[in-house]
C-alpha positions in Angstrom: -10.0 -7.4 -3.5 -8.2 -4.0 -3.8 -8.7 -0.5 -2.3 -10.5 2.0 -4.4 -8.3 4.2 -6.5 -9.3 7.3 -4.5 -8.1 5.7 -1.3 -4.8 4.9 -2.9 -4.2 8.4 -4.3 -5.1 9.8 -0.9 -2.6 7.5 0.7 0.1 8.6 -1.7 -0.8 12.3 -1.1 -0.6 11.8 2.6 2.8 10.2 2.3 4.0 13.3 0.4 2.6 16.0 2.6 2.5 14.6 6.1 4.2 16.7 8.8 7.7 15.9 9.9 6.6 14.0 13.1 3.6 13.3 15.2 5.2 15.0 18.2 5.3 18.6 19.4 8.9 20.0 19.7 9.8 22.5 22.3 10.1 26.1 21.3 13.7 26.6 22.4 16.6 26.6 20.0 18.3 23.8 22.0 15.3 21.5 22.4 15.6 18.1 24.0 14.5 16.5 20.7 17.3 18.3 18.9 20.1 17.3 21.2 19.1 13.9 22.6 19.0 11.8 19.4 21.7 9.6 18.0 22.5 8.3 14.5 20.5 5.1 13.7 22.5 1.9 13.3 23.3 1.1 9.7 22.7 -2.6 10.1 20.0 -5.0 11.2 22.6 -7.6 12.1 21.8 -10.1 9.3 24.2 -13.1 9.7 24.6 -13.4 5.9 24.5 -9.7 4.9 25.6 -7.8 8.0 25.6 -4.4 6.1 22.1 -4.8 4.8 19.2 -2.9 6.4 19.1 -0.1 8.9 17.8 0.2 12.5 16.2 3.0 14.5 12.9 2.9 12.5 10.6 0.7 10.5 9.0 1.4 7.2 5.2 1.1 7.0 4.7 2.1 3.4 6.4 2.9 0.1 5.0 4.9 -2.8 7.3 4.6 -5.9 6.6 7.1 -8.8 8.8 6.1 -11.8 8.8 7.7 -15.3 10.6 5.9 -18.1 12.2 7.7 -21.0 12.3 5.4 -24.0 14.8 7.6 -25.8 17.5 7.8 -23.1 16.4 4.6 -21.3 16.7 6.5 -18.0 14.2 6.4 -15.1 13.2 9.5 -13.2 11.8 8.6 -9.8 10.5 9.7 -6.5 10.3 7.3 -3.5 8.1 8.3 -0.6 8.4 6.3 2.6 6.3 6.5 5.7 8.5 5.4 8.6 8.0 4.9 12.4 11.0 5.7 14.6 11.9 3.3 17.3 14.4 5.7 18.9 15.3 9.4 18.7 17.2 9.9 15.5 19.6 12.7 14.8 20.4 10.9 11.5 19.2 7.7 9.8 20.1 5.7 6.7 18.4 4.0 3.8 20.1 1.4 1.6 20.9 2.9 -1.8 23.4 2.1 -4.6 23.8 3.5 -8.1 21.0 6.0 -7.6 21.6 9.7 -8.6 19.9 11.5 -5.6 18.7 15.0 -6.3 16.8 15.9 -3.1 15.6 14.5 0.2 12.8 15.8 2.4 11.9 14.6 5.8 8.3 15.7 6.5 7.9 19.2 5.1 11.6 20.2 5.5 14.6 19.7 3.2 17.2 17.4 4.7 20.9 17.1 4.2 22.2 13.8 2.9 25.3 11.9 1.8 25.9 8.7 -0.1 28.5 6.5 1.5 29.2 3.0 0.1 25.6 1.5 -0.2 24.0 3.9 2.4 22.1 7.1 1.9 22.7 9.0 5.2 19.9 11.5 5.9 20.2 14.2 8.5 16.7 15.8 9.2 16.4 19.5 10.0 15.2 18.4 13.5 16.0 15.3 15.4 13.2 12.9 15.1 11.6 11.9 18.4 11.2 8.2 19.3 7.9 6.6 18.4 6.9 9.2 15.8 5.6 8.8 12.3 7.3 10.7 9.5 7.5 10.8 5.7 10.7 10.7 3.8 10.7 11.8 0.1 13.7 11.0 -2.1 14.0 12.4 -5.6 16.4 10.5 -7.9 17.2 9.1 -11.3 18.6 5.8 -12.3 20.1 4.1 -15.4 19.0 0.4 -15.7 22.1 -0.2 -17.8 24.6 1.0 -15.3 27.3 -1.4 -14.3 27.3 -2.0 -10.5 28.8 -4.5 -8.1 25.3 -6.0 -8.1 22.0 -4.7 -9.5 18.3 -5.4 -9.4 17.7 -3.9 -12.9 17.1 -6.0 -15.9 17.6 -3.9 -19.0 15.5 -5.0 -22.0 15.3 -3.7 -25.6 12.0 -2.0 -24.9 12.3 -1.1 -21.2 13.2 -3.0 -18.1 12.2 -5.3 -15.3 13.6 -5.8 -11.8 14.9 -8.8 -9.9 16.1 -7.7 -6.5 16.7 -10.9 -4.5 18.5 -11.0 -2.2 20.2 -7.7 -1.7 19.6 -5.4 -4.7 16.3 -3.7 -4.2 18.3 -0.6 -3.1 19.8 -0.3 -6.6 16.2 0.3 -7.8 14.8 2.5 -5.0 16.1 3.8 -1.7 14.8 1.5 1.0 15.3 -0.5 4.2 16.4 -3.4 2.2 15.8 -6.4 4.5 12.9 -9.0 4.5 12.2 -8.5 8.2 10.9 -4.9 7.4 7.9 -5.6 5.2 5.7 -2.7 4.2 2.7 -1.7 2.0 3.6 -0.7 -1.6 2.0 1.4 -4.3 3.5 2.3 -7.7 2.8 4.9 -10.3 4.6 4.1 -13.6 4.6 6.7 -16.4 5.6 5.4 -19.8 5.3 6.4 -23.5 2.2 5.3 -25.3 2.8 1.9 -26.9 4.5 0.6 -23.8 3.0 -0.9 -20.7 4.0 -0.3 -17.1 3.2 -3.1 -14.7 4.0 -3.6 -11.0 3.3 -6.0 -8.2 -0.4 -6.0 -7.0 -3.5 -4.8 -8.8 -4.1 -2.0 -11.3 -6.2 0.7 -9.6 -5.9 3.6 -12.0 -4.9 4.5 -15.6 -4.2 8.1 -16.6 -3.8 9.5 -20.1 -1.2 12.3 -19.9 0.2 15.0 -22.2 3.1 14.2 -24.4 1.7 10.8 -25.5 2.3 9.2 -22.1 0.2 6.9 -19.9 0.5 6.5 -16.1 -0.4 3.2 -14.5 -1.0 3.0 -10.7 -0.8 -0.3 -8.8 -1.2 -1.3 -5.2 -0.3 -4.4 -3.4 -3.0 -5.6 -1.1 -0.6 -7.4 1.2 2.7 -6.1 2.7 5.8 -7.0 0.9 9.6 -7.4 1.4 11.7 -5.1 -0.7 13.4 -8.0 -2.5 10.1 -9.1 -3.9 9.1 -6.0 -5.7 8.4 -6.3 -9.5 8.3 -3.3 -11.8 8.4 -3.8 -15.5 8.0 -1.6 -18.6 7.9 -2.9 -22.2 5.8 -3.9 -25.2 3.6 -6.3 -23.2 0.0 -7.6 -23.5 -1.9 -8.4 -20.3 -3.5 -11.9 -20.5 -6.2 -12.5 -17.8 -7.8 -15.8 -16.8 -9.6 -17.2 -13.8 -8.0 -19.4 -11.2 -9.6 -21.6 -8.5 -12.3 -19.9 -6.5 -12.4 -16.9 -8.8 -8.8 -16.0 -8.2 -7.8 -13.4 -10.9 -4.7 -14.6 -12.8 -2.7 -12.0 -14.7 0.2 -12.7 -17.1 2.4 -10.0 -18.5 3.6 -11.3 -21.9 5.8 -9.9 -24.6 3.3 -9.0 -27.4 5.3 -10.8 -30.1 5.5 -14.0 -28.0 2.0 -14.2 -26.6 0.7 -17.0 -28.8 3.8 -19.1 -28.4 3.8 -18.8 -24.6 0.1 -19.6 -24.1 0.6 -23.3 -23.5 2.8 -22.6 -20.5 0.6 -19.8 -19.1 -2.5 -22.0 -19.3 -0.9 -24.4 -16.7 -1.2 -21.9 -13.9 -4.9 -22.6 -12.8 -4.1 -26.3 -12.3 -0.9 -25.6 -10.4 -2.7 -23.2 -8.0 -5.5 -25.8 -7.4 -3.0 -28.5 -6.6 -1.1 -26.3 -4.2 -4.2 -24.9 -2.5 -5.3 -28.4 -1.6 -2.0 -28.8 0.4 -1.3 -25.4 1.8 -4.6 -23.6 1.8 -6.0 -20.6 -0.1 -3.5 -18.6 -2.3 -2.4 -15.7 -0.1 -2.5 -12.8 -2.5 -4.9 -10.9 -4.7 -3.6 -12.2 -8.0 -0.9 -14.4 -9.6 0.8 -14.6 -12.9 3.9 -14.9 -14.9 6.2 -12.3 -16.5 8.2 -13.8 -19.3 10.7 -11.0 -19.4 11.2 -9.5 -22.9 14.9 -10.4 -23.3 16.8 -13.2 -24.9 20.1 -12.0 -23.5 21.5 -15.0 -21.5 23.3 -12.5 -19.2 20.1 -10.5 -18.5 19.6 -12.2 -15.2 21.2 -15.2 -13.5 18.3 -17.5 -12.8 15.5 -19.2 -14.6 12.6 -17.8 -12.6 12.3 -15.5 -9.6 9.3 -15.3 -7.3 8.6 -11.5 -7.3 5.3 -11.0 -5.4 2.2 -11.8 -7.5 4.2 -11.8 -10.7 7.0 -14.4 -11.2 9.6 -13.3 -13.7 11.0 -15.9 -16.1 13.4 -16.2 -18.9 10.9 -16.5 -21.8 12.5 -19.3 -23.8 12.4 -21.6 -20.8 8.6 -21.5 -20.9 8.5 -22.6 -24.5 9.3 -26.2 -23.5 6.8 -28.9 -23.0 4.9 -29.3 -19.7 6.9 -32.1 -18.2 10.1 -29.9 -18.5 8.7 -26.8 -16.9 5.7 -27.5 -14.6 7.8 -28.7 -11.7 9.7 -25.5 -11.6 6.6 -23.4 -12.2 5.3 -25.1 -9.0 8.6 -24.3 -7.2 8.1 -20.6 -7.9 4.4 -20.7 -7.0 5.2 -22.3 -3.7 7.2 -19.2 -2.9 4.0 -17.2 -2.7 3.5 -19.1 0.6 7.1 -19.8 1.7 9.2 -16.7 1.0 6.6 -14.1 0.1 3.6 -14.4 2.4 6.0 -15.7 5.1 9.4 -14.1 4.5 12.7 -15.2 6.0 13.5 -13.1 9.1 17.2 -13.3 8.1 18.9 -14.6 5.0 20.2 -17.5 7.1 16.6 -18.7 7.0 16.5 -19.0 3.2 16.1 -22.8 3.5 12.5 -22.2 4.6 11.9 -20.6 1.1 13.9 -22.9 -1.1 13.6 -26.2 0.8 9.8 -25.9 0.7 9.7 -24.8 -2.9 11.7 -27.8 -4.0 9.8 -30.2 -1.7 6.4 -29.4 -3.2 7.8 -28.9 -6.7 9.3 -32.4 -6.6 6.1 -33.9 -5.2 4.2 -32.4 -8.1 6.7 -33.9 -10.6 6.7 -37.4 -9.1 3.0 -37.6 -8.8 2.9 -37.2 -12.6 5.6 -39.8 -13.2 8.0 -37.3 -14.7 11.6 -38.2 -14.2 13.8 -35.6 -12.7 17.2 -34.5 -14.0 18.8 -37.6 -12.5 16.3 -39.9 -14.0 14.5 -40.6 -10.7 10.7 -40.8 -10.4 10.1 -41.0 -6.7 10.8 -38.6 -3.8 12.2 -41.6 -1.8 14.8 -42.4 -4.5 15.9 -38.8 -4.8 16.1 -38.4 -1.0 18.2 -41.6 -0.6 20.6 -40.2 -3.2 20.7 -36.8 -1.5 21.1 -38.4 1.9 24.3 -40.1 0.8 25.7 -36.7 -0.2 24.7 -35.1 3.2 28.1 -35.0 4.9 29.9 -33.8 1.8 27.4 -31.0 1.3 27.8 -29.9 4.9 31.6 -29.9 4.4 31.4 -27.9 1.2 28.5 -25.6 1.8 27.9 -25.6 5.5 24.8 -26.7 7.5 21.4 -26.2 5.9 20.4 -23.2 8.0 23.9 -21.7 8.3 24.8 -20.2 4.9 27.1 -17.4 4.1 27.0 -14.8 1.3 29.1 -17.0 -1.0 27.1 -20.3 -0.7 23.7 -18.8 0.1 22.1 -20.2 -3.1 23.9 -23.5 -3.3 22.1 -26.9 -3.3 22.2 -27.2 0.5 19.4 -24.6 0.8 17.4 -26.4 -1.9 17.7 -30.2 -1.8 19.3 -30.0 1.6 16.2 -28.3 2.8 14.0 -30.9 1.2 15.9 -33.6 3.0 15.2 -31.9 6.4 11.5 -31.7 5.5 11.4 -35.3 4.4 13.0 -36.5 7.6 10.5 -34.4 9.6 7.6 -35.9 7.7 8.9 -39.4 8.3 9.2 -38.8 12.0 5.9 -37.1 12.8 3.7 -38.7 10.0 2.1 -37.1 7.0 -1.0 -35.9 8.8 0.9 -34.0 11.5 3.4 -32.7 8.9 0.6 -31.2 6.8 -1.0 -29.7 9.9 2.2 -28.0 11.0 2.9 -26.6 7.6 -0.5 -24.9 7.5 -0.1 -23.7 11.1 3.2 -22.1 10.3 1.8 -20.3 7.3 -1.3 -19.1 9.2 0.7 -17.8 12.2 3.3 -15.8 10.2 1.2 -14.7 7.2 2.2 -11.2 6.0 5.3 -11.2 8.3 8.7 -12.8 8.6 9.7 -15.9 10.5 12.9 -17.5 11.7 14.0 -21.1 11.6 13.4 -21.1 15.4 9.8 -20.1 14.8 9.4 -23.0 12.4 10.8 -25.4 15.0 8.5 -24.1 17.7 5.4 -24.5 15.5 6.5 -28.0 14.5 6.9 -29.0 18.1 3.6 -27.4 19.2 1.5 -29.0 16.4 3.1 -32.4 16.5 2.9 -32.6 20.3 6.5 -33.5 20.7 9.7 -31.5 21.3 11.4 -31.4 18.0 14.0 -28.8 18.8 16.9 -31.3 19.2 15.9 -33.3 16.2 15.5 -30.3 13.8 18.6 -28.5 15.2 20.7 -31.6 14.4 19.3 -31.7 10.9 19.6 -27.9 10.3 22.8 -27.0 12.1 24.8 -30.2 12.6 28.1 -30.9 10.9 27.1 -34.6 10.4 24.0 -35.9 8.7 21.6 -37.5 11.3 20.0 -40.9 10.9 17.0 -40.9 8.6 13.7 -41.8 10.4 12.2 -44.9 8.8 15.3 -45.7 6.8 17.9 -47.1 9.2 19.6 -48.8 6.2 20.5 -45.5 4.4 24.1 -44.6 4.6 26.2 -41.4 4.1 29.2 -41.4 1.8 32.4 -40.4 3.7 33.6 -36.9 3.1 36.5 -36.4 0.8 38.5 -33.6 2.7 40.5 -32.6 -0.4 37.4 -32.2 -2.5 36.7 -28.5 -3.1 33.2 -27.1 -3.3 31.8 -27.3 -6.8 32.7 -24.2 -8.8 29.9 -21.7 -9.0 28.5 -20.6 -12.3 28.2 -16.9 -13.2 26.6 -14.7 -10.6 25.9 -15.1 -6.9 22.2 -15.1 -6.9 21.2 -17.8 -9.4 18.4 -20.3 -8.5 19.6 -22.9 -10.9 20.5 -25.3 -8.1 16.8 -26.1 -7.7 16.1 -29.8 -8.2 12.9 -28.9 -10.1 14.9 -27.7 -13.1 
């Protein structure tokens, strides 16, 4: 399921020592390569976060080497990136915030750099030719407790975890922080003996080091968006079990809570089996839960987050009985398909993640006869209630597929997305709907997809042009008629009604209907 450790270490070494570019420069002091390049754009043009990401190159691999000091709570780190230029670059940028940069090398040469706002601007010793491969090595340190405008760090009494969605991976490591630029990842985590370092993917090597330290090396088999990285250090025990078809399941559990959390962790095999019957084989090498070792209600502003192969949770949430947690556990598991395997090409496409996660999470709940937070026990009843709110939500939070940075995680991306999927299933029928869902996941596996891509697949598989139908549902200012329910009505908008006041934080997922 994973590459041998030797192959991984060889890859990491290659990232560190590779030459500056796979192109031969001229021997004159004013070479064309030196003079023809331009600075790479410091944006990928995301409609929600226009300053996020950088252009002029793409990242193919990251190797993150982090060492945690339990006395100071500081992290000493090196990030090594393998990039491929798409234009000649006299300068390029990475996203970075709150990182204390010590040195940058591009290939074998030291590079000059400056930190401006949330960008790390790097000027290589030589202009990088277009279409060349080059390694970038950034040495830095970080304080997980540092107060920033936004952060991906979760400080815990015995270490840390990370939760980077949507735009905070670059507070943990310098990167091209956008889901459209997925890459391979490997991690080496050095921690004091008595603590455990765990990351996304599979453990491929454990080293006993001097100074009572241990290094754990992980590799993700599949490419990953930066926002989905998980790195955690703490007093954890690893609990392993088998899922459907021999799928290895791995939970990372606070040692003192392992027994109390077992009933929740034991639910995962059944959840995976239920979802595989609908969406196909689980797309990664492992899955599991990370009940983060913190009881601080301010530690992070959501209940669970779908970091790849290892969903992070507030631990006390998982201490509840099954009917109160399993629907949301399904929500987060669905993200392994919609959001992780197939990532949103822009943050305006978030409804593809959250709408699908709530759709299948609610189906799972209602199949078991568990009432939702409104006391409803069928998807039809919940959709009729949501449909009545449709125009008000469009007024307050915009169209389903047209969010902004303020309302990105409001209910329109969750239940509003479910309503779109429900309307689509009513129109094309359950068989065609199930087929188009699988076709979309198969076509864009390990990559990113747009709302337009989803519409195209839906039209192709259903055999009818759905572009007008879905665009009305996704972008219209008024809620369309519901197929199969001509009697359903929409409550008139109250223009004076302001949007519901947000709770703390801008990234919380507590608008999920599965909670």
